[in-house]
DRENRO-981795 format. One record per atom (N, C-alpha, C): x, y, z. Coordinates in steps of 0.001 Angstrom, whole numbers, plus 500000, padded with zeros to 6 digits. Example, Ala and Ser with C-alpha at 12.3 -4.5 7.8 and 13.67 -1.06 7.14 Angstrom:
2
513190494310507800512300495500507800513200496700507800512850497750507080513670498940507140512900500030507870
***
This chain:
312
961572105117132242960421104227132347960886102766132319960479102003133306960884100600133384959949099730132545960540098946131643959785098001130829959901096621131469958775096024131813958778094752132524958665093551131595958007093749130457957688092621129573958645092563128390959171091385128110959994091156126923959124090557125828959066091214124684958199090760123594958597089359123131957616088496122997957849087095122672957986086907121160958957086081120754959176085690119362959279086907118442959962087928118913960057089180118165960714088974116804961808088245116749962496088022115474961613087283114477960894086277114957960015085504114076958862086366113557958322087215114426957233088099114004957726089091112958958885089677113169959446090631112209959756089956110872960146088697110908960457087964109684959205087664108873958122087319109545956922086843108848955876087922108594956007089073109207955108090189108917955924091286108236955668091485106958956385092490106174955355093375105490955470094706105593954483095606104987954357095396103479953139095537102978952904095426101537953383096673100789953534097780101510954003099031100915954699099826102015955536100810101655956279101557102684955383102243103715954251102797103275953373103529104192952189102685104651952400101385104736951326100459105097950835100696106523949686100087106826949072100148108160949160098787108829949502098799110100949510097585110927948577097803112107947868096751112511947069096786113733947683095815114737948136096359115854948654095549116957947499095381117935946883094205117897945623093999118628945811093849120125947027093572120554947317093359121975948593094131122296948483095428122407949635096321122451950552096055123639949990095839124823950803095654126013951699096857126260952950096603126587953898097689126813954508098215125505954061097692124382954434098265123093955696097728122462956190096585122906957451096057122400957426095694120928956411094944120505956317094577119101956140095822118228955269096731118645955023097939117853956276098790117731957012098913118812958248099698118765959222099117117742959343097809117694960257097170116751959836097432115306958537097339115038958058097567113672958198099031113259957863099946114150957985101369113835959438101774113628960343101140114341961765101426114188962304100868112872961840099716112496962344099060111286961789099684110013960523100135110057959861100660108859959483102123109086960272103066108565960126104489108913958858105161108414958082104518107543956824105108107077955602104330107564955834103228108227954734102388108707953892103127109742952570102903109691951651103435110693951055102258111465950865102455112773950331101386113617949168101890114456948117101086114489947018101258115438947231100218116535947367100684117772947588099774118895946363099698119786945970098481120143944757098264120935945096097606122266944502098097123340944614097421124632943480097890125531942857096939126232941717097298127082942149097815128441943425097638128781943936098089130068944448099529129924943798100449130582944177101863130471945590102114130969945987101426132029947310101650132623948432101245131676948317100067131097949387099597130219949368100340128893948188100767128454948090101571127227948819102900127406948649103516128569949337104779128847950848104577128863951291103451129400952717103154129442953269102958128034952532102238127194952962102039125813952984103367125065952004104232125351951964105530124706953212106351124991953693106296126224954935106996126580956126106405125825956146105106125717957251104435125030957293104783123542956123104963122938956039105152121498955819106608121090955895107525122038955616108926121741956581109485120700957773108969120617958760109489119664958379109204118211957423108317118009956994108024116636955866108942116175955503109879117011954584110961116664953292110434116049952946110939114868951658110619114272951626109268113558952712108494113648952684107153113035952077106102113950951778106469115185951154105535116129949960106190116801948887105423116911947733105868117691947219104676118492946911104902119767946429103825120625944970103999120987944276102882121135942863102894121517942643101971122708941896102464123688941555101685124870940269100910124584940435099688124053939288098929123560939654097452123485938654096587123613938870095167123345939088094989121854940037094123121478940374093988120056939227093458119220938406092550119759937309092011118967936265093084118671936001093952119644935031095017119431935543096021118406936833096354118476937404097294117508937368096713116097937826095485115941937894094885114611936516094696114001935549094314114813934212094064114282933498095327113827933965096490114282933364097754113839934296098536112915935450097958112583936454098685111804936023098825110348936114100045109817935787100279108407936790101232107754938020101246108265939040102136107736939881101488106650941079102023106450942016101498105454942365100046105793942378099203104760942707097795104983944148097666105469944365097071106633945733096930107149946536095910106364947835096121106349948763095200105703949165094064106630949144094336107940949554093350108937948663093488110168948284092345110742947528092330111999948197091315112926948512091763114131949216090918115090948409090756116369948313089520116844947741089197118145948824088513118981949080089019120170949923088331121152949019088086122351948519086858122477947444086565123414947900086364124854949184086445125103949675086246126460949395087436127369949362087173128657949214088229129657950585088834129923950666090144129917951944090826130092952506090618131496953830090586131582954497090532132883954082091725133738953765092828133094953285094025133801952123093691134730951214092853134252950033092544135063950384091743136310951344090855136173951763090061137326952593090885138312953434091758137779954407092441138616953984093823139108953140094511138356952893095921138686951440096358138701950517095527138235949127095992138139948409096018139488948872095193140440948254095085141773946782094668141687946509093764140743945132093299140566944965091804140817945946091201141489945781089808141896946030088776140825946751089121139764947064088139138727948026087067139249948873087440140184949866086506140720949378085885142019949466084557142093949058083867143326950138083968144397951262084580144080952345084720145050952279086054145794951284086870145507951204088199146114949921088365146927949976089251147888948804089590148682948161090833148065947310090609147081946656091699146356945167091443146266944403092502146019942965092340145829942710091385144669941765090488144851941485089444143871940587090004142768941215090565141745940503091294140702940679090614139343941836090764138747942238090174137461941493090717136254940803091828136380940184092441135200941240093184134392941239092973133092942055093805132207941381095159132016940080095149132005939294096386131967938822096664133389939407097660134027939077097934135432937641098407135618936974098741134521935557099125134596934633097958134281935196096763134144934379095590133828933377095272134921932352094523134555931230094274135460931597093403136658932415092385136440932738091473137534934241091264137622934708090964138834936113090611139050936159089177139577937354088653139767937492087267140215936913087064141606937016088080142450936417087968143781934914087721143692934250088362142735932819088129142532932562086682142132933407086166141255933221084799140753933361083783141881934459083866142638934695082834143654933749082957144843933142084109145020932248084282146170930765084119145844930400084103144562928979084059144218928583082929143273929502082404142491929134081357141540928821080063142290927878079287141753927566077982142326928766077040142186928849076086143060929989075174143078930170074464141743929086073971141158929178073261139884929682074183138774929215075416138799929646076390137801931138076702137946931574076860139178932995077093139434933843075918138946933397074720139248934144073532138841934257073450137323933179073770136626933196073721135164934160074757134592934176075948135155935083077003134684936535076573134888936849076061136060938226075663136362938661074488135489937739073607135184938066072458134323938183072881132854937200073624132368937157073971130941938190075027130543938428076000131409939350077087131080940754076898131655940880075972132598942187075719133187942705074321132909941812073472132387942147072059132152942730071441133428942098071786134542942542071359135867941788070088136272942536068991136469941901067710136772941269067660138153941717068532139060941130068551140403940134069708140559939478070057139487938558071198139505937425071017140514936907069807140650935787069567141579936247069768143026937417069271143340937927069423144701938227070886145008938759071598144022939085073010144230937812073833144404936822073580143569935549074302143690934897074027145044934981072791145487934437072433146789935173073177147906936500073233147808937288073943148809936962075422148862936766076033147701936404077453147638935059077687148313934077076857147985932730077048148528932674076781150028933481075845150485933516075571151917934147076744152664935210077288152132935919078408152777935034079651152854934307079936151764933530081177151715932295081147152617931998079994153196930896079931154146931174080781155381932459080902155720932825081636156925933311083053156640933882083276155456934349084615155103934566084741153604934434085962153111934625086210151682936091086047151307936312085614150076937663085454149541938004086730148787938983087468149271939263088788148690940695088986148222941612088098148595943023088290148278943557087140147404944524087451146553945066086456145632945800085330146350946628085660147328947342084592148036946396083772148914945310084373149334944281083653150097943656082567149222943303082921147983942739081933147059943767080852146739945018081246146528946063080272146227946207079254147356946084079706148583946190078812149738945014077848149807943837078324149438942659077452149396942867076333148378943373076703147204943638075698146169944683074709146670945741075216147263946821074367147792946267073308148746945390073719149622944839072790150613943801071839150014943256072186148838942187071387148245942685070218147417943921070302146944944435069263146040945239068233146829945457067047146263946252066024146955947666066509147247948251066005148306949583066440148723950620066248147623950522065148146889951508064861145843951438065873144699950263066484144535950051067433143431950651068807143746950979069043144983951443070367145408952896070639145026953608069632144609955044069792144395955464069427142977954584069691142018954918069447140619955646070634140010955759070633138668956442071717137970955696073035138122954367072953138168953534074143138299952980074249139711952845075470140180952131075692141439950693075198141236950112074512142225948764073946142033947675074980141748947947076259142009946937077298141742947045077869140333948069077498139577948318078102138268947126077982137331946602076789137182945521076565136227944211077192136700943997077196138003942780077826138536942803079327138297943933079956138523944053081394138282943859081703136793944424080873135929944233081067134490942750080999134136942067079992134660940657079795134336939797080968134792940031081444136004939238082547136531939510083848135777940762084050135372941104085232134573940398085186133215940394084015132592939722083861131298938227084133131445937617083639132508936185083847132743935862085323132899936622086031133710936328087440133986936503088308132744937503088001131930937790088822130750937204088274129460936539087105129542935915086478128372936921086343127217938114085878127552939221085882126601938999084958125404938501083749125626938395082797124527937333083208123519936247083787123996935202084248123084935728085354122172936626086172122693937163087287121908938111086798120812938814085695121070939793085201120111939125084815118794938116083973118850937479083494117625936893084640116815936172085508117485935554086646116801936612087566116206937643087877116992938668088816116547939504088284115399939921087012115474940772086444114428940003086312113116938762085895113183937952085802111963937833087163111286937556088168112080937395089510111512938722090033110964939825089695111608941140090124111125941396089597109718941067088334109480941251087756108158940375088481107132939197088864107546938277089541106629938774090930106226939355091677107153939693093074106864941108093291106374942028092323106570943405092519106108943402092578104581944273093377104006944303093547102555944879092307101875944518092054100605945133090947099868946653091104099841947347090027100108948792090064100224949266090363101630948343090829102480948664091106103872948624089844104714949113089962105941949223088775106794948629089019108186948146087933108764947649087916110138948509086933110921949019087369112058949858086516112905949280086454114308949300085270114889948767085069116239949774084298117083950125084864118226950948084165119217950029083705120339950002082414120586949187081853121669950102081182122687949527080892123867950368080373124954949837079097125594948664078670125223948187077368125691947171076854124688946817075590124815945998074927123800944627075566123646944083076120124715942765076752124628942783077972123717943939078636123619944089079762122695944454079282121299945375078328121230945883077891119927944848077121119125944025076341119796943082075463119091942115076233118188941432077277118690940525077996117788941248078725116664942454079232116930943224079909115883943572078923114770944052077754115149944390076710114173943169076352113327942023076204113973940791075822113261940342076925112295940360078169112752939925079287111916940828079427110696942137079374110906943066079492109784942867078338108794942647077144109314942447075980108449941181076142107612940119076647108225938863076840107509939011077864106394939685078962106669939883079995105656940810079518104536941661078542104825942609078050103829942028076954102943940851076475103269940245075392102502939500075939101287939603075210100176938860075606098984937399075178099100937178074000099638935823073467099741935345073507101188934138074024101376933563074077102719932283073248102808932108072329101840930937071455101872931024070489103056929890070023103574929913069014104639930656067768104167931325067071105063932156065916104673931371064751104080930053064696104325929266063565103814928800063782102374929105064942101773928739065191100386929858064667099483929561063729098569930628063083097788931317064003096784930623065049096320931187065949095322930987067395095756932010068218095558931944069628095966930799070353095269929980071054096037928868071820095492928991073310095798930024073703096566930107075100097007930940075977096073931739075324095208932632076073094304933444077115095075933862076744096257934571077673097115936019077864096706936589078941097172938004079216096960938625079580098296939892079216098522940524079567099794940688081072099935940597081552101171940763082978101468942200083302101836942891082350102452944262082587102906945175081431102529946455081693102581947485080660102463948140080506103829948314079269104254948986079012105521950485079225105350951018080242105986952462080496105931953187079558106881952572079266107991953131078321108969952186077130109066952459076080108313951587074908108361951633074247109734952793074352110376952922073988111785953368075233112529952913075417113749953258076655114453954757076766114719955258077984114647956635078245115046956704078342116564957819077952117123958012078015118573959304078773118861959468079275120075960680080041120404961937079186120312963042079830120061964330079146120069964697078765121502965623077840121621966099077454122948966715078646123666967408079486122905968030080672123498966975081612124077965874081819123331964821082697123845964166082092125079963947080807125079963335080156126238964195080330127485965513080304127297966413080484128435966414081938128922966443082865127995966551084278128370965215084893128762964123084319128269962787084856128549961836083694128828961890083108130037961109081906130348959612081984130026958925083145130152957503083168129794957205082802128340958246082794127491958041082482126073957943080985125807958251080157126803958444078728126562957262078030125908956054078447126233954886077763125686954299078456124459954974079469123943954419080265122837954387079481121524953355079766120727953233079234119370952811080382118454953441080465117300953135081519116332952561080896115065951386081366114677950747080944113427950543082176112547950786082012111248950693083131110302949965082684109043949066083532108551948420083303107252948565084549106388948471084356105083948516085461104126947221085503103337946621086686103240945362086856102508945617086724101015944797085941100338944934085719098904944087086714098117944498086975096898943685087764095983942427086955095653941283087578095719940043086870095449939617087070093996939173086002093344938741086128091932937488086982091820937357087651090681936166088472090442934958087596090175
***
């Protein structure tokens, strides 16, 4: 079985997530091809892991990779926020989120994640999802498209790109990934076409986030993870751009604060206590060696918190 994705910041994750007991439970919220889970199951011979992924294809691949761990691993085909929000089982010792898109999706899913390929313009992680990217670019109003590309892609030429998409679709539907990439290329200024990033990079990111509702899932899922992890346990999140990192940073900061009173109140009235301790006050980043050997890791940031014992 060919493994396409190299797990990001694996050494740092193994260092900062340590089971509270030999037979502890870990939840890998973004299983992917199973790299992080395989490392933990190999290192801790009694550890049990619940692995979550909404993509049936990649979940099946991870299942094959981890089959040798028998009953210590179980995988679920589910969005992590939905699973965590309904979870009522044993309190996990460790919860891990790796929010990046797997190399598998770009190289082998054939769902149009890559703007360099001639594939159906889909980008759904859940192939049974209601809408795909082709639906978005062919039916959304121009203003709505521009807002999505700006807000989820932080693309400064979002208005021009949205205009180019809407003008093109007047004559024919946009159905292929390289077709959309070419539309974006022609919509932006000539000088913008030859920067460090392909001019379609941010637009593709934005449309993928819209179809999979990725940012909404992060806030809900991370908050719930902090709630269900056992005291002394840890939650770790790897993010890859500011739109992912920002809500994680805010949520961890809020849980780490003793006082949650509004800032205009001169004296604390909530008698609050912090829920977590910030293990990484500043996010960890990949080593130079990892960035060289695994270029997709370059923008990664790792944040970790530890659940505190709560007073009676």
